[in-house]
Steps between C-alpha positions, in 0.01 A plus 500: 500500500694406193738759365361455148158624614621828653437708188152351475422595858584864426295485181203351691514785751531759222204366303287491813598836649552718194290335231218368721476164320303210644660176624385320184653770272827501694516120491476504120761775473769338716407129483469460877210336682237719657556365858868587477420846362253555782768402755750753360246780482374436853854501636569829325172661614582423865802729468286795379768598251494632145644311207763769439637432848588139421569494127875561543553260791730208435381142547626464856335824609169417333486148646579632847237769462219278371579170670718597793571271793153409636646495849579869467151636561619860487681470163227646280391758757858618543536568126159663484600737782824584325340553158264761646804718565657471154345822368620686810851358452490602133435863597752506783788353302479792259594739779856610550722266707224238542621144429348152509712429807337792682150392395564141613625621840180700547291203383666248731472739792121500455489128405761307705383171345512642146718402206877503510676779314570285192140373480368851554710632211408209272127547555511876461721492189275240338199721567654816363629328186143405421360844569460775237648750740803317602689445180708802603467503878877546523450866406484724804227762526596838358825366358443478124285627217510299174433703184453421132313597184217276384568333167155585362403863449178691565373760254368853484263606222553808285171695514534636148622196308403209725857374478621279787810639670699244703617582852724306738377348826723520809457237774643503854448248781602471865604134533426466870128584464451473121353851511506614137512829309425556131503814283526593132787717373590636157817301433774279644744791516679583825270793583189281480672212682577741784149642491355149539733420793413828670125450453541153657671641810231766531227234465661282768543802727872437553818372337679169533868454576563330164358535148543185290452552125573263218823582312316766306695783334300773674614356833826310435747640248726194507450186705784340692435226752715666766487868404207591269513845342176671600350772282634818672166678504312197633767469767442864600126437507553205735726712720228768515270233650767347728507181294761297313469339157584128502409347161377145451764264359474397136420130448366476857122486454432467873640851552217652300234227510280692740467815289456293183217309668352834607510614137306190393237567766480864390403380153204301634392733780563847353539474123190283477295752698596780258465308174172661390584860593656781299744747656607830348771606747758340726334655805162350407656156447686510834182590687335191354805284581489622862137386540584149374822496707310575822267208425797272439689597818180465706418154365534218755767247411364148488734326742557770761156663501684833520530770237824660385402828661426318828849351497655830401329689783596241759858427393649776284317831519672622815845366407552683169735800494337843523454675167699820431295819497592580140455293186809399310577750226578338167826620350598519136840365406779584259878475479770759435874515504652746744646779289834667562320796660360246757141525376261235367255568219125448552386466141127551569567852633814566292664605825821420687508412872819499706658211689810502726801560273689193632266265309603629157813282481307186601222560248719438197426129537136516615207736466303656781136406564248786518164455673269797482147605593306821447666640811851356523800360312717229661831382358644156586842363420589136574170470692595791727301822500750779434277799425147632560352812341164670494381464142552832320253623238665838434672593175852457634697204372705414809387418855809504719553429868816694592592230751564270202771727361877464556644781714656696211174499301301596808730800563457608138121482512489697822621796293202444270255530785195694366442671834854636501464612138177689575647662811795621292268641232286672765800698620538650152141617461130410496482432125829309498343259753179475295688422179719233671186333639362475147830363366527235776140387440566460127827309529494123556872490570617695812836585345328728246341725764824496697701631207231762424523631856878524467451703180264744674750551784765588242261750334434660840871560544530660154176703481393527864201355684261781405549474124492119518168507688343737242634285214344190656170686538503595130600146396206357695258747336626402157470129588871424461632274781862458397831631623586617146185713479590686822857539383389659168263739681784621722753513215270718287369714792143382439402445864347849531287495179131537576267256326220755465539733198499877562247726329768616258576137407137438427498787246803376310389395150560145388832477317718211400797681655335507845581176678288538816467260799411193292845511348659481843269215607608298197859578582449380856342176378810445298707536817270264683544234233872551518 
């Protein structure tokens, strides 16, 4: 067969097999006689092959296949026997540690008169290049998940105004089986990017070893061919699912061709199915997407006669990593310098959280990263976690772990221990203890209650425990919770005055010269303000 006719032979086979044209129609299309066309088609039909299995063969391979040595009676049968196993080989090669060498050894053991290793590989590679499945057969099962946002958006409808509200569409695909996941999210922000990735893992029933995104800001902060800077929170998400983030390379379309092709198919298979429906919530939209997605993954692929879910169940389902019991908890992010008192400032709460004091000197050149949830606050410095706190919603301004303090500061604060202060007050009297409890609860800064307790001890030495206890009782009744108020009561011998007026006091006529108890209350308020 002339070399110049090789393209025509392939075109003849295509028009006959895929388009179903008659010999007359094909003859007009390719300018070849009908007897010759009939010869080519008959030779191809003997092989019982599909057009996709021969379209990428080179001239030598196609001539050998169609018009092989007539003396070799087993030539066509040998290829037919081998081609029956191609789908099995395609599944097996996805499994870990399985190579073409291993598959050929198993094949030749069953077929001693079969093809040599090089012929075996040539035939199989030609078949898989022509097959929809096999564009990415080099991907091992359970190894990677490709992720991306679709370029076109879906929309929610505002019930009141009828306004269309755009939402993003997240797409994930397992390259070994082409099993696909799709969901709608509010935005392209990191939290929604993570939510889409997590929903994909939950849909697949396991996680892959690698997540491959495009160089998208929610996933990759700064791309470098050898050391890309991954978004810290997305990296922690991947770690939570025992995965690593390996981004696709810019200007290398083959790295992300599979997910981009999946996006195009999503437009025709999912978007088209939803085009006439209105959705008023994200949950409602995602339920509809899931119905269309199940149809898509269950659809038989033309060349393999298998669906994506069939391939997934047979090659990947049992290889994926087990899912963690808990969902990943999204963390908010902010930055803060480490202050000289070795605390960072969480602006949302207007609260300071401690870090080990040694990091203060280093923080003059770089700020610390703060990641926080409703339950916890984590502080990172130079990508190292240096502090973890339970998030505090009380009124106090400082949350301090004493282990973060230098030894001299720790010794000082031990003297400010509230328990020790209360025990000391208890030894002076019941009402002294009660008043100190009130003072400690009111003060945000521990030093204030510490100095108040020292003042009460000094008063006990001057006036005695009994008088001090009665003075504290009277101060509590009057609503004055200050050291100065107690001091003035003792100084003016007011601790024994009864609040209830006597019968004689009740009969005293009103007179501007009679000051009464209100005068003393005003005086005490003046002391309290002082």
